[in-house]
N, C-alpha and C positions, 0 to 999 in steps of 0.2 A: 504494500500500500504506500503511495507517495506520502512523503512527510507532511505535505500540505493538508492531508486529510486525517492524519493521526491525531487522536485526542490528546490534548495537553492538559497539564494539571491546572485546576481552577485557581484563581488568585484569592488572596485572603487579606483581611485587615485584623485578624485575630491576634497578631503580635503586639497590638497597641501602637499608639503614636510614636513615631521616630522624632525625637526632640530636635533633630537637624532641620525639620520642616515645620512651618507654622500651620495653624488650624485652617486659615483661608486656603492655603495650598492643598491641604488634605481634602477639604470640601470640594474644591474645583476638580481634583483628580478623580474623586469618587463620582462626581457628577458626569464626567466624561466616560468613565468605565461603565456606567449604567445608562448612558444615553442611548435610547432606541434608534436615534438618527445617526449614530456614529459612522456607519458605512456611507451615508449620504455625503458627508464632507471629507471622507478619507481620500487623500490624493491617489489618483490612479485607479481606484476601485478594484474589484476582483479579489480582494483579500478576505480571508475569513476573520472572525472576531479575534482569535488568538494572535494571528499575524498582525492585525491592526493595533491591538493594545501593546504589543511588544515593539512594533515599529515606531509607535508614538511615545514609547518609553513611559507608559503609564503603569507598568508593572516591572518588577525585578525578580530574578531567580537567585535564591541564596546559594552561594558556592559551597557552603558547608553541608546543607541537607537537601537542596533542590526545591524547597518550598517556593512557590510563586506568590509574591506579596505586592499589594498596591504600593506605588511609590508614596512615601510619606508615612509608611508604617514599618515597624520592625518585623523581623522574620517571625512567622507563626511557629516555627520549629525551634530554632536556637535562641531567639530573642534579640539577636544582634540588629543594629541599624544597618541601613544599606551601605554606608561609607565604611563601616568597620567589620562587616561580615567576612569571615575567612581570614581575618588579620589577627585573631587571638585576643581581640579587645572586647 
């Protein structure tokens, strides 16, 4: 099966807020992640949801445990912030 059609892990906000980002940023990111019109304004079209949110850098994948997290939130698995994940901090 082509990678484009393989199911990817869902994103999460369960790690709690990442202090490196403010609340307005978190609200805006969450609004984009849940926007039913996301595909309508995505450049180029033809991408699936997982491709869009990754290309728009609305989510990040933890290098420690592979959890996919909304930008602005700590990892739901290891609890690290995006900037410190995998650095032992």
